[in-house]
C-alpha positions as a printed Julia matrix, in Angstrom:
757×3 Matrix{Float64}:
  22.73   19.19   40.53
  25.31   17.76   42.8
  25.41   19.08   46.28
  27.81   21.97   46.93
  30.79   20.93   48.77
  30.91   22.33   52.21
  34.65   22.61   51.86
  35.31   25.77   49.85
  38.61   24.38   48.7
  37.02   21.31   47.06
  34.87   21.03   43.95
  31.75   18.91   43.48
  33.73   15.81   42.8
  35.51   16.06   46.05
  38.84   16.9    44.47
  40.88   19.62   46.18
  41.53   22.75   44.23
  44.98   23.91   44.93
  46.79   26.03   42.38
  49.93   25.66   44.34
  49.81   21.92   43.71
  49.27   22.28   39.98
  45.7    20.8    40.06
  46.92   17.63   41.67
  44.5    15.74   43.89
  45.43   16.45   47.5
  45.12   12.83   48.57
  48.41   11.46   49.71
  49.84    8.44   48.1
  50.21    5.15   49.86
  53.0     5.38   52.38
  53.48    9.1    51.72
  53.08   11.42   54.6
  50.54   14.09   54.16
  51.59   17.7    53.77
  49.12   20.03   55.46
  47.83   23.24   53.87
  46.29   26.46   55.12
  42.96   24.76   55.7
  44.62   22.46   58.16
  45.95   25.48   59.98
  42.47   26.94   60.15
  41.11   23.63   61.4
  43.01   23.92   64.71
  40.84   24.16   67.76
  41.61   26.55   70.59
  43.25   23.7    72.46
  45.78   23.31   69.67
  44.26   20.21   67.98
  42.72   19.73   64.57
  39.12   18.74   64.02
  40.25   15.3    62.93
  42.29   14.99   66.15
  39.54   16.32   68.31
  36.71   14.12   66.96
  35.28   16.52   64.44
  32.29   15.67   62.24
  32.9    12.63   59.96
  30.89   10.53   57.62
  31.1     6.87   56.8
  32.36    6.16   53.34
  31.69    3.21   51.06
  34.47    1.24   52.53
  33.06    1.62   55.99
  36.22    3.52   57.02
  36.04    6.65   59.02
  36.18    9.7    56.81
  36.78   13.24   57.88
  34.26   15.83   56.97
  34.96   19.5    57.34
  32.38   22.18   56.95
  32.91   25.91   56.55
  31.63   26.38   60.08
  34.04   23.9    61.46
  36.84   25.51   59.5
  35.94   28.93   60.89
  35.71   27.64   64.41
  39.39   26.71   64.34
  41.98   28.83   66.2
  43.48   31.21   63.63
  46.42   31.99   65.93
  47.56   28.42   66.31
  50.07   28.56   63.44
  51.71   31.53   65.1
  51.85   29.69   68.4
  53.42   26.74   66.65
  56.08   29.0    65.19
  56.8    30.38   68.68
  57.01   26.79   69.93
  59.76   26.03   67.48
  57.79   25.56   64.21
  57.43   21.77   64.75
  54.17   19.86   64.4
  52.79   18.19   67.44
  54.84   20.33   69.88
  52.88   21.18   72.99
  53.19   24.25   75.22
  55.47   22.34   77.51
  57.88   21.65   74.7
  57.12   17.93   74.45
  56.54   16.38   71.04
  53.28   14.63   70.22
  53.64   10.83   70.11
  52.91    8.63   67.13
  49.48    7.74   68.56
  48.08   11.13   67.58
  46.87    9.93   64.1
  45.19    6.97   65.69
  43.31    9.21   68.12
  42.27   11.27   65.11
  40.83    8.27   63.28
  38.96    6.99   66.3
  37.45   10.36   66.84
  36.39   10.51   63.21
  34.61    7.12   63.49
  32.65    8.25   66.52
  31.62   11.38   64.7
  30.45    9.26   61.71
  28.21    7.14   63.88
  26.59   10.2    65.38
  26.02   11.61   61.92
  24.5     8.31   60.6
  22.03    8.35   63.41
  20.8    11.71   62.35
  18.78   10.08   59.51
  20.82   11.27   56.63
  19.73   14.89   57.05
  22.8    16.2    55.33
  22.27   14.2    52.15
  24.87   12.2    50.29
  28.39   12.85   51.4
  31.53   11.83   49.58
  33.62    9.5    51.59
  37.32   10.22   51.85
  39.96    8.17   53.33
  41.49    9.34   56.51
  44.79   11.05   56.09
  47.44   11.38   58.65
  47.64   14.75   60.32
  50.78   16.71   59.66
  51.7    19.77   61.49
  53.45   22.39   59.49
  57.23   22.5    59.68
  57.51   19.12   61.33
  61.06   18.3    62.29
  60.69   14.84   60.73
  59.59   16.15   57.35
  60.86   18.97   55.25
  58.73   22.03   54.83
  57.03   22.27   51.42
  58.93   24.28   48.93
  57.12   27.32   47.72
  59.41   27.7    44.77
  58.46   24.42   42.95
  54.93   24.24   41.56
  55.5    20.74   40.12
  54.72   17.34   41.58
  55.98   16.75   45.02
  58.61   14.3    45.75
  58.56   12.28   48.86
  60.82   13.92   51.38
  63.64   11.92   52.69
  63.06   10.86   56.2
  65.56   12.41   58.51
  66.73   10.65   61.56
  65.04   11.78   64.74
  67.1    13.81   67.15
  66.77   14.77   70.74
  65.03   18.02   71.45
  67.37   20.91   72.11
  67.63   22.0    75.7
  67.25   25.71   76.38
  70.49   27.55   77.29
  71.32   27.62   80.93
  71.0    31.12   82.43
  73.83   32.74   84.45
  73.6    32.69   88.21
  72.9    36.37   89.4
  74.2    35.61   92.88
  77.64   34.89   91.54
  77.71   38.16   89.62
  76.56   40.1    92.68
  79.25   38.55   94.84
  81.9    39.3    92.22
  80.81   42.96   91.87
  80.79   43.46   95.62
  84.32   42.13   95.91
  85.54   44.46   93.17
  83.97   47.56   94.8
  85.4    46.64   98.2
  88.82   46.16   96.68
  88.62   49.58   94.98
  87.63   51.44   98.13
  90.22   49.6   100.16
  92.93   50.69   97.73
  91.76   54.31   97.88
  91.61   54.26  101.68
  95.13   52.88  101.98
  96.41   55.54   99.59
  94.76   58.32  101.56
  96.26   57.06  104.79
  99.69   57.05  103.18
  99.27   60.6   101.87
  98.0    61.98  105.15
 100.3    60.24  107.6
 103.45   59.02  105.95
 104.35   61.63  103.3
 102.29   64.82  103.91
 105.16   67.32  103.49
 105.9    66.05  100.02
 102.38   66.76   98.78
 101.03   69.49  101.04
 102.43   72.38   99.02
 102.73   70.69   95.66
 101.97   73.31   93.0
 100.58   75.7    95.6
 102.74   78.59   94.49
 101.05   78.51   91.09
  97.58   78.71   92.6
  98.16   81.21   95.39
  97.26   84.88   94.99
  98.21   87.63   97.44
  96.14   90.78   97.79
  97.17   93.78   99.86
  94.52   94.95  102.31
  94.75   98.75  102.49
  95.03  100.45  105.86
  93.79  104.05  105.91
  96.07  106.73  107.26
  95.04  108.26  110.53
  93.35  111.63  110.71
  94.33  114.91  112.33
  91.57  116.65  114.29
  91.28  120.01  115.96
  90.47  120.42  119.64
  86.73  120.06  118.96
  87.08  116.85  116.92
  86.64  118.56  113.55
  88.93  117.0   110.93
  91.82  119.05  109.65
  93.27  116.25  107.53
  91.83  112.83  106.84
  91.94  110.16  104.16
  89.16  109.06  101.86
  88.94  106.22   99.38
  89.73  107.23   95.83
  91.09  105.77   92.6
  94.22  106.21   90.57
  94.15  106.18   86.78
  96.98  104.47   84.92
  97.92  103.64   81.37
  99.65  100.73   79.68
 101.4   102.42   76.74
 101.97   99.08   75.0
  98.2    98.68   74.56
  97.58  102.16   73.2
  97.91  102.61   69.46
 100.0   105.58   68.44
  97.21  107.04   66.34
  94.79  106.73   69.28
  97.09  108.27   71.89
  96.08  111.89   71.42
  92.4   110.98   71.1
  92.56  109.08   74.37
  94.3   112.0    76.07
  91.61  114.43   74.91
  88.88  112.2    76.32
  90.61  111.92   79.71
  91.7   115.56   80.03
  88.39  117.09   81.22
  87.84  114.28   83.71
  91.32  114.38   85.22
  91.89  118.12   84.98
  95.23  117.55   83.25
  96.1   119.07   79.88
  95.72  116.65   77.0
  99.25  117.34   75.81
 100.65  116.3    79.18
  98.58  113.12   79.25
  99.6   112.24   75.72
 103.25  112.66   76.64
 102.86  110.35   79.62
 101.3   107.69   77.42
 104.26  107.53   75.06
 105.96  104.18   74.82
 109.2   104.14   76.79
 111.85  101.59   77.57
 112.65  100.86   81.19
 116.1   102.14   82.19
 118.8    99.53   81.75
 116.53   97.09   79.92
 114.95   96.51   76.56
 111.52   96.01   78.07
 108.86   98.6    77.39
 107.11  100.17   80.34
 103.61   98.8    80.84
 102.53  101.14   83.63
 102.41  104.89   84.12
 100.31  107.0    86.48
  97.98  109.45   84.81
  96.36  110.78   88.01
  96.2   109.95   91.71
  93.4   110.47   94.18
  90.68  110.62   91.54
  87.08  110.75   92.76
  85.26  107.44   92.51
  82.5   108.96   90.37
  85.01  110.28   87.85
  86.79  106.94   87.82
  83.49  105.28   86.89
  83.06  107.71   84.02
  86.55  106.89   82.81
  85.84  103.17   82.92
  82.63  103.75   81.0
  84.68  105.17   78.12
  86.27  101.7    77.72
  89.56  103.1    76.46
  92.23  100.63   75.43
  95.19  100.57   77.8
  93.5   102.74   80.46
  92.62  101.35   83.88
  91.78  102.42   87.43
  92.62  100.96   90.81
  91.94  101.64   94.47
  93.77  104.6    95.91
  93.69  106.89   98.93
  93.41  110.65   98.92
  94.2   113.06  101.73
  91.38  115.53  102.27
  93.19  118.75  103.11
  93.24  122.35  101.99
  94.93  125.59  102.94
  93.63  125.53  106.51
  96.69  125.1   108.74
  98.57  123.71  105.75
 101.89  125.16  106.93
 101.27  123.51  110.25
  99.95  120.14  109.09
 102.2   119.65  106.09
 101.38  117.2   103.33
 101.88  113.61  102.23
 103.13  111.92   99.1
 100.74  110.14   96.73
 101.7   106.95   98.58
 100.51  108.46  101.87
 103.93  109.13  103.36
 104.27  112.29  105.43
 106.74  114.71  103.89
 106.38  117.95  105.84
 104.79  119.37  108.94
 102.96  117.24  111.48
 102.3   114.66  108.77
 106.05  114.03  108.64
 106.75  114.36  112.36
 104.1   111.82  113.33
 104.22  109.67  110.2
 104.9   106.49  112.16
 101.77  107.07  114.22
  99.5   108.14  111.39
 100.61  105.55  108.86
  98.5   102.44  108.72
  99.96   98.96  108.43
  98.57   97.28  105.3
  97.27   93.78  105.69
  97.66   90.85  103.35
  95.33   88.1   102.2
  96.82   85.05  100.55
  94.39   82.5    99.14
  94.17   79.68   96.63
  92.39   80.29   93.34
  91.36   78.27   90.35
  93.12   78.36   87.02
  92.15   80.05   83.78
  88.67   81.48   83.67
  87.95   80.07   87.12
  90.39   82.39   88.85
  88.21   82.67   91.94
  88.88   81.68   95.56
  88.56   77.95   96.11
  86.13   77.22   98.95
  87.98   75.37  101.65
  91.31   75.97   99.91
  94.44   77.51  101.36
  93.78   80.93  102.87
  95.76   83.15  105.21
  94.83   86.69  106.21
  96.85   89.32  108.02
  94.44   92.04  109.07
  95.2    95.63  108.14
  95.88   98.04  110.99
  94.57  101.56  110.41
  96.82  104.37  111.49
  96.4   106.26  114.72
  95.09  109.81  114.81
  96.08  113.09  116.39
  93.9   115.53  118.25
  95.53  118.95  118.22
  95.09  121.85  120.57
  94.3   124.03  117.55
  90.84  125.53  117.15
  89.95  125.41  113.47
  87.7   128.48  113.71
  90.47  130.49  115.29
  93.01  129.15  112.81
  90.79  130.08  109.89
  90.29  133.6   111.17
  93.97  134.17  111.91
  94.92  133.08  108.39
  92.35  135.37  106.8
  93.45  138.36  108.84
  97.1   137.69  108.07
  96.44  137.34  104.35
  94.45  140.56  104.25
  97.05  142.56  106.16
 100.01  141.15  104.24
  98.45  141.72  100.84
 100.22  145.11  100.73
 103.6   143.62  101.69
 105.48  142.4    98.65
 107.29  139.08   99.17
 106.52  139.32  102.86
 106.54  136.71  105.59
 104.17  136.63  108.51
 103.43  134.52  111.56
 100.72  134.57  114.2
 100.42  132.42  117.32
  97.69  132.19  119.96
  98.39  130.45  123.29
  95.84  129.61  125.94
  96.61  130.56  129.53
  97.41  128.7   131.75
  97.5   125.4   129.77
 100.07  126.54  127.22
  97.97  124.97  124.41
  98.47  126.53  121.01
  95.05  127.58  119.72
  96.19  128.92  116.37
  99.45  129.02  114.45
  99.13  130.8   111.13
 101.76  131.47  108.49
 101.99  133.72  105.5
 102.24  132.85  102.69
 100.04  129.8   102.88
  99.45  127.06  100.32
  97.07  124.28   99.45
  98.3   121.04  100.98
  96.43  119.14   98.27
  98.72  120.76   95.67
 102.01  121.34   97.47
 103.92  121.83   94.26
 102.1   125.02   93.34
 104.29  127.39   95.34
 106.88  129.94   94.33
 109.47  128.45   96.66
 109.63  125.51   99.07
 110.13  128.09  101.84
 106.55  129.2   101.27
 105.39  125.9   102.77
 107.35  126.42  106.0
 105.69  127.11  109.33
 106.84  130.65  110.02
 106.1   130.48  113.75
 108.83  127.88  114.3
 111.18  128.57  111.4
 111.13  132.37  111.08
 114.25  133.33  113.06
 114.59  137.03  113.81
 116.19  139.54  116.11
 113.14  140.13  118.27
 113.95  143.74  118.96
 112.01  145.69  121.58
 109.67  142.82  122.49
 112.74  141.38  124.22
 112.63  144.31  126.69
 109.89  142.6   128.67
 112.41  139.87  129.56
 114.98  142.48  130.68
 112.44  144.33  132.85
 111.04  141.1   134.27
 114.52  139.9   135.29
 115.25  143.3   136.87
 111.98  143.16  138.86
 112.63  139.6   140.01
 116.2   140.44  141.02
 115.1   143.63  142.77
 117.04  145.93  140.51
 113.91  148.0   139.87
 110.39  148.35  141.23
 107.22  149.52  139.51
 107.81  152.95  141.0
 111.44  153.33  139.94
 112.33  156.47  138.0
 115.62  157.88  136.74
 116.74  160.43  134.18
 117.06  159.12  130.7
 119.3   160.66  128.08
 118.51  160.72  124.41
 121.46  158.5   123.41
 123.99  156.11  124.84
 127.19  154.64  123.39
 128.54  151.14  124.07
 131.56  149.73  122.31
 131.56  152.57  119.88
 127.96  151.94  118.87
 125.42  154.71  119.36
 122.0   153.73  120.71
 119.21  156.31  120.75
 115.51  156.66  121.56
 112.77  157.44  119.09
 110.95  159.38  121.86
 113.64  161.64  123.36
 113.4   162.14  127.13
 115.91  164.94  127.08
 117.34  163.79  130.4
 114.08  163.98  132.33
 112.97  161.57  135.01
 111.19  158.73  133.37
 109.03  156.02  134.92
 109.39  152.32  134.17
 105.93  152.2   132.52
 106.93  155.27  130.5
 110.12  153.57  129.33
 108.03  150.61  128.13
 105.36  152.84  126.55
 107.9   154.83  124.57
 110.24  151.8   124.11
 113.26  153.61  125.5
 116.5   151.93  124.39
 118.65  154.11  126.66
 116.63  153.39  129.8
 116.6   149.63  129.07
 120.38  149.49  128.55
 120.96  151.28  131.87
 118.67  148.8   133.72
 120.48  145.82  132.08
 123.83  147.17  133.25
 122.5   147.17  136.8
 121.23  143.6   136.31
 124.46  142.28  134.88
 125.32  140.14  131.89
 125.16  136.73  133.52
 121.83  137.24  135.23
 120.36  138.55  131.99
 121.54  135.44  130.12
 120.11  133.28  132.89
 116.66  134.83  132.57
 116.79  134.56  128.82
 117.13  130.81  129.27
 114.41  130.68  131.92
 112.04  132.36  129.51
 112.83  129.65  126.95
 115.19  131.38  124.54
 118.14  129.61  122.96
 116.42  126.2   122.56
 113.45  124.76  120.7
 110.18  124.77  122.59
 109.42  121.15  121.67
 105.95  122.18  120.6
 105.73  119.27  118.18
 106.66  120.76  114.82
 109.51  119.14  112.91
 112.53  121.25  112.14
 111.74  123.81  114.78
 114.5   126.41  115.02
 116.2   126.74  118.4
 117.29  130.32  118.04
 120.53  131.47  119.6
 121.71  133.3   122.66
 125.0   135.12  122.68
 127.29  133.3   125.13
 128.9   135.45  127.81
 132.4   134.83  126.52
 131.36  136.21  123.14
 130.03  139.47  124.47
 131.73  142.6   123.24
 131.36  146.11  124.58
 128.56  146.76  122.12
 126.78  143.61  123.27
 125.95  145.35  126.53
 123.92  147.75  124.51
 122.43  145.43  121.85
 121.45  142.33  123.8
 119.17  144.02  126.4
 117.07  145.64  123.65
 116.69  142.41  121.67
 119.55  142.5   119.21
 122.36  139.95  118.96
 119.63  137.47  119.95
 117.96  134.97  117.6
 114.45  133.77  118.42
 111.31  132.49  116.72
 107.82  133.98  117.05
 106.77  130.9   119.03
 109.62  131.27  121.53
 108.73  134.89  122.17
 105.03  134.07  122.49
 105.89  131.39  125.09
 107.97  133.93  127.05
 105.03  136.35  127.23
 102.77  133.44  128.18
 104.97  132.95  131.27
 104.33  136.57  132.24
 100.59  136.07  131.67
 100.65  132.83  133.71
 101.8   134.53  136.91
 105.45  134.01  136.11
 105.32  130.23  135.36
 106.68  129.07  132.06
 104.58  126.34  130.4
 105.93  124.58  127.36
 103.72  125.42  124.37
 102.33  122.33  122.71
 100.19  121.33  119.75
  99.27  117.72  120.58
  96.34  117.23  122.92
  95.58  113.52  122.52
  96.76  110.52  120.58
  93.84  108.42  119.33
  94.34  104.73  118.79
  92.59  102.98  115.88
  90.07  101.58  118.36
  89.19  105.09  119.55
  91.12  105.07  122.81
  92.51  108.49  123.67
  95.88  108.91  125.27
  96.74  112.41  126.52
  99.96  113.92  125.26
 102.95  114.16  127.55
 102.61  116.73  130.28
 104.29  119.97  129.17
 107.43  121.16  130.89
 106.83  123.93  133.42
 109.17  126.05  135.54
 108.89  129.21  137.56
 110.5   132.33  136.12
 108.93  135.21  138.02
 106.98  135.46  141.18
 103.26  136.03  140.75
 103.61  139.51  142.27
 106.38  140.56  139.89
 104.55  138.99  136.95
 101.43  140.98  137.85
 103.52  144.16  138.21
 105.11  143.6   134.85
 101.7   143.04  133.2
 100.44  146.27  134.72
 103.43  148.21  133.36
 102.99  146.65  129.91
  99.45  148.05  129.8
 101.04  151.45  129.3
 102.08  150.39  125.8
  98.43  150.29  124.65
  97.04  153.12  126.8
  99.45  156.06  127.14
  98.26  158.89  124.99
  98.95  162.37  126.27
 100.77  165.6   125.8
 104.08  163.88  126.28
 103.41  161.56  123.36
 101.64  158.41  122.36
 102.63  154.9   123.24
 103.9   152.65  120.47
 101.07  150.12  120.82
  97.9   152.18  120.74
  96.88  150.49  117.49
  96.85  147.14  119.31
  94.27  148.15  121.91
  91.12  146.02  121.94
  88.01  148.01  122.8
  86.45  146.88  126.08
  89.44  144.87  127.25
  92.59  145.64  129.13
  95.54  144.66  126.96
  99.16  144.34  128.04
 101.85  143.95  125.41
 104.88  145.25  123.65
 105.81  146.35  120.16
 109.04  145.38  118.51
 111.21  146.24  115.55
 113.92  143.78  114.68
 116.05  142.38  111.92
 116.0   139.19  109.88
 119.05  137.07  109.19
 119.22  134.22  106.7
 122.28  131.98  106.86
 123.98  134.63  108.96
 123.29  137.38  106.47
 121.21  140.41  107.35
 118.2   140.88  105.1
 116.83  144.19  103.93
 113.69  145.41  105.62
 112.64  145.21  109.23
 110.64  142.72  111.27
 107.68  144.35  113.01
 105.95  142.58  115.84
 103.46  142.86  118.64
 102.86  140.42  121.47
 100.07  141.01  123.93
  97.77  139.36  126.48
  94.17  139.98  127.49
  92.44  140.6   129.77
  95.57  142.1   131.34
  94.37  141.76  134.95
  93.78  138.01  134.46
  95.03  136.96  131.05
  93.27  134.18  129.17
  95.17  134.33  125.89
  98.44  135.5   124.44
  98.67  136.47  120.76
 101.92  137.18  118.91
 102.14  138.7   115.43
 105.36  138.96  113.38
 105.61  140.42  109.88
 108.47  141.18  107.56
 108.81  142.54  104.05
 111.97  143.54  102.22
 110.46  146.85  101.17
 109.25  147.85  104.63
 105.55  147.74  103.72
 104.75  145.64  106.78
 105.62  148.42  109.25
 102.04  149.18  110.23
 100.66  145.63  110.06
 101.44  143.87  113.33
  99.53  146.0   115.84
  96.27  146.25  113.85
  96.47  142.55  113.03
  96.87  141.77  116.73
  93.83  143.86  117.59
  91.64  141.91  115.17
  93.0   138.52  116.19
  92.75  139.12  119.93
  89.3   140.68  119.58
  88.04  137.63  117.67
  89.61  135.25  120.19
  87.97  136.98  123.18
  84.61  137.05  121.44
  84.91  133.46  120.21
  85.45  132.16  123.73
  82.98  134.65  125.2
  85.37  136.34  127.57
  83.55  139.12  129.4
  84.89  142.66  128.92
  87.23  144.16  131.48
  86.13  146.68  134.08
  87.37  149.96  132.62
  87.27  151.75  135.97
  90.12  149.5   137.09
  92.45  150.41  134.24
  95.7   151.93  135.56
  96.81  155.47  134.89
 100.42  156.02  133.94
 102.7   159.0   134.18
 105.62  158.87  131.76
 107.59  161.77  133.14
 106.76  162.09  136.79
 107.47  165.47  138.36
């Protein structure tokens, strides 16, 4: 049995089995270059050489030539990755790692190595047995540049490849220089920033006005900064009128569907307190006057509470919105005195109107730059200009809210029986002349000024109610006579029942029947005849002079707008009847406040002090500035003023067999009270009105008065006849108790004799 070939690709005869060669012996022909197969690739050593090149095992053939012998072990020891490395090196046989091509001496080195291997094998004593000798073949690396690669498509006999001319090895491409690119990039960046810098310098220095405001008007938004209206406080600092933040509710009729209008109104009605029918009418679509444009805004309510406004917003009604508003917190307390404001916080009546410039705040303004579209928010660092809002100043009145409240309640209770009546009550502190209370009837709610029967119902009666004062004027006549020495406290003279002047008959309600009558008795029984006789002794001119000294004929300047000045009858207009009417308070026009100020002069030891309502002006920063010092002037001497007060006490004390004084109902238990009743007339636009004006003005304690209270009432039907004196008693009693004035010593009360013997 022939020995098995150690080459798995050869049979026993030494012929190479290669199906790809069509069974052809793999020995190259003479002069034909050998084409290597896969076994040659496996025969590469790790150093990149074949076994034949590296002196692998050989045997000596018959011809003595060196023959290559390959064994399975030697084939397996070859580098299996060498073909791949050759491909990476360019796919050319004999190419080294450095890219140089193997020289033509490589086959010779292979043959020499094979001979040396044969000699070593011969010396081994023929241990391997008979070996077929093969001729040495030239080594061919796959994909040699000098020979074409074997075609895998042709299984037939190979044809000798045409020998191509050798060419120089290709040089690798030259890489770009990174330093040049870096320098170029740096130059470009520097040029860019230089251009930008130059442009910025031009914009900032050479042409800033042209670009500073470019398009600014389209990005600027202005917002009004509200300034609250100042408050009005009483003398203790309690607020009588102040502003609070609120909301107004509005509608855009163009966004409200006609079929939804009534439904929307019904949802808003309970929250706004407005009938649904009225709201629905307001939400009707209307065209602006003089245009074809439909109105897109209408107020539904002003001064709405913030909580209610939130409920309205929660309804999410189409075309309904809310916005910041201001509401004046007021009520019926001193409403006729304070007045009211418009929904836009403009004073319309009362002190709110008189001092509107002081109370009104100056709204501020913030103008800033915003983004466009959905980014309509302030731009940080953008244009912004703010004018701070200036809150309004405040007023501190001389009024005591507790006293004011009580006076109004007493007046309302007493006047409830007087149909269509008018009433006024004033309290003045002695000696300051500060008005502590100034009540009017009827009153109203300043928060709803429209809910009155007539605009006259909102007037302050104390400064606008012009009347013939009647018998309360007699105190001025008697005071002038005392000061001029015409009479003394002890003067008496016979008084007739009637007297005629200028064809007009004047008579007394308490006939004296010609008896001697004292001055206190004349005041107690309100004798018209006795007063006219004293005025004739005084004279017309001196009487007019004292009327002016006591403050009649001109406005007091208390602080109320539209205060009536009253009227005195000039001397050249006096008729014969005037000598009888003027001394007893007729043919004279005066307000309740003017008469109260005149009695305050008597209470203040004969010194007239201008009545005033304003105590302090408060700046927005809290600084208080006292009001202007009131005007003062002497009218009577302290002695005569004291004598007159003592005589006026008879009006509230005389009660005997000769009759009762007219003012007993005004007496305040525990206190000495000096005062005078009056019955006068009311004229409106020069026309006498039906009904009489009843009044009482008094001071207490009479020996050293602290307060003066005046009460005036009128009703066309005469129902107010018995109101003034009882109302005074309650008001003065509350005032004395409120300020804790100790009671008078009753043992010092004077005793009066009306008809001395």
